[in-house]
N, C-alpha and C positions, 0 to 999 in steps of 0.2 A: 516490413519492419525495416528494410534496407532504405526505402523512400523517405519514410519518417525521420531516420537517422540523417539522410541529407538534407531534410528541411532545417533540422536542428542545426547542422553543422554550417550551412551557408548563412542562417541567421545570425549564429555566432560570429562567423566570418566579416558579416557586415557590421556588427558592434564592433569587432576590432579594427576594423577600417576607419569607422568614424572616429574611433579612440585614437589611432595612430594620426589622423588628421588633426584631431584636436591637440595631441602633442606638437604637431608641426605647427600649428598656431600660435601655440605658447612660445616655442623656439623662436619663430618669426618675430611676433609681436607683442609677446607678455612681458613688458616691462614698462615703467613709467618714463615718459617722455619729457624732457627737460630742456626746452628751446635755449636758455641763458648759456647752456653748455654748447650749444653749436651755433654760435652768432653768423659763421658763414652761411647758414640755412634759413635764418630769420630773413622775411620779406618774400620769400617763396611762398606763394599761395597754395600750391599743390601739398606743401608740407606742413604749414601752419595750423589749418583748420579743417578744410573738407576732408583731407586724408592724413590727419594728425598721426594715426598709428604708424605710418611709414617712419616717422622720425625716430620711434623705439628701435627701428632696425640699424640706426647707424652706430650705435655703440657695440653691437656685437661682432664678434668674431667671424671669419669667413666661412670657418668651419660649422659655427653654429647656425649662419644661415643657410648653409648647403643641407645639414642635417634637418632644418626646418622646413627646407623645400621638398627633400627628396623621401622623408620620412611618410609623407603623406602620398607621393606619386607612387612609391613602391608597394603602397596598401592597395592601391586602385583595383588591381583585380579581385580582391576579397570585397570590395564595393558591387563589383560587377555580379560576382556569386550572389550577393544580397538581393538584385534584381531578379534572379531565379527563384529566391526564396519567397518574395512576394508574389511572383506569378503561382506558385504552388498553392498560396493561401488563396488566391484569387480563382484558380483553376475549377475548383467544382461548380461555379457559376458559367462556365464555358470559356472557350478562347476569345469569342468576342469581347467578353468582359474583361479576361486575364490579360491577353497579349499585348493590347496597344499601351495600357499605362505601365505594363512591366518593359515594354520596349523604350517608352520614353524615359522612366526611370534609369535605365542602363544607359541611355544616351546622355542624360544630364551628369550621371555618377562619373562616366568617361570623361567629359568635358571639364569637370572640376580639377583633373591632374594639371590640365594645361595652365588653367587660371591660378592653382596654388604655386606651382612650381616657377611660375613667372616672378614670383616675388623675391627670388634669389637674386635676379639679374636687377630687378629696381631696387633694391636695398644696397647691392653693391655700387650702383651708380650713385645713390646719394652719399654712401660712404667717401665715394671720391669727391663728389661736390663739397662736402664738408671740410675735405683736407685741401682742396686747391686753395681756398681762401681768396685772395684778391686777382687770382689771374682770370679775368672777366672773357677773354675769348676761350678759353678751355672751357670755363663754367657755362658759357651759352652753349657751347656744342653738346656738352655732357646732358644738360637741363632738356635740350631739344630731343636726345635719345632717350631720356627717362621719360618725357612726355609721350613719345612714340610708344614704348613699351607699356605705359599705362593705358593709352588708346586702344592697344592690341587686348590687352588683359581684360579691360572693362568690356569691349565688344563681345569677349567670349561668354561674359556674365549673362547677355541678354539671351542667346538659346538655351543656356542652363537654366535660367530662371523661368523662362518660358516652358522649357520642358517640365520643371518641378511643379510649376503651377498646374499645367494640365494633367500630368500623372496623378496629382493630388485630386484634382477634380474628379477625374474617371475612377480612382480608387475608392473614393467616399462614396461615389453614386453606386458602385457595383457592391459594396459592402451593405449600403443602405437598402437596396433591392433585396437582398438575401441571397441564399444558396451558396455563399463562398464559405471558407472554413473560418471567416472571422465573425464574432458576434455583430449584431447591425450597430450596436452603439460606438463600436471602435474605430469608426471610419476615420474621424478627425484626429485620432490618436495615431494611426497606423500609417496614414498618408502624411509626407514629411513635411508639407508646408506650414501647418500649425504649430507643431514644436519647433521648427526652425525660427520662426515668426516671435514666438515666446521666448526662446532661449536667446535670439539676438537681441530682442528689448531688454532683457535682464542684464545680459553683458554690456549692454550700451548705455545703463543707467548708473546712478549712484546707489542702488540699493545693496549691492556686494560691499563687503568690507574692502579697505584700500588695497592690500595686495593682490587679493582674489580679482577685483575689478580691472587691476592692470594685466594680470596674468592672463585673464580670460577675454580680454576686449577684442580679440579677433577671432575667437572661437566659437561663436553662437550659432553658426550654421552647423557645424559639426557635432555640436553638442545636441542641438534639435535633433540631427540624424541618429545620434546614440539613443535617445529617447523614442523615436518611431520604430527604428529596427530591433531596438529591445524589446517594445511593447509587441512587435510582431512575432518575436522570436518567443517570447513567454504565450502568448495566446494560442501558437500553432504547436507547442512543445508536445502535447498529448492528444493533439486533435488527430483522429484518424482520418478524417475527410482532407487533409491539406495534401495536395498534389492529386487528386483523383478529378478526373473530368466527367 
């Protein structure tokens, strides 16, 4: 009974962490960007189109940016607890099937904290760029710093993405083969990749109504994590096999 309670608690911890990260995304990026209100930033390719949501951080207060960055970072230990939760769901199939995807998932979830927290620094730099106006020399230096921060942040997304894809493939394969605590059909739902892709696609299109579309424009990854970890928690809630090797 104690083990089952731990499985439930860590599943709920993962859902709470994903929700905290989603709230963080809303605080950082959840507003409509209006380039006309920030003429000093127009013409900067990194702000205008490829990374347009970055412009939405410029009107935010420093406290809001800090809260947006740190709410998710502080919740990261709960995300790591969720990796143990998934391990318990896979454990009946044996450690060979359960341990590798759980470790990959834990690594990806840990790296998330760096990429998420870095948006605070990037947002503050773009705020300073917006305030500098015509000071070309200072703008050039700040822009170079912003690009360096962005490269570092994007580079961390690479191992995060690889770990998520690899963990998802292993989770789906283990569940499909049977002997886990999950039903065979649930692999694509429990593995984070498909829910993340679906939620990201939804938040990046015009399907959602106006306010929701802008509020959730950066939250797709974590909304997908809420779905996958929520599904795992529900499926293992009363499952006596969870955690048995």
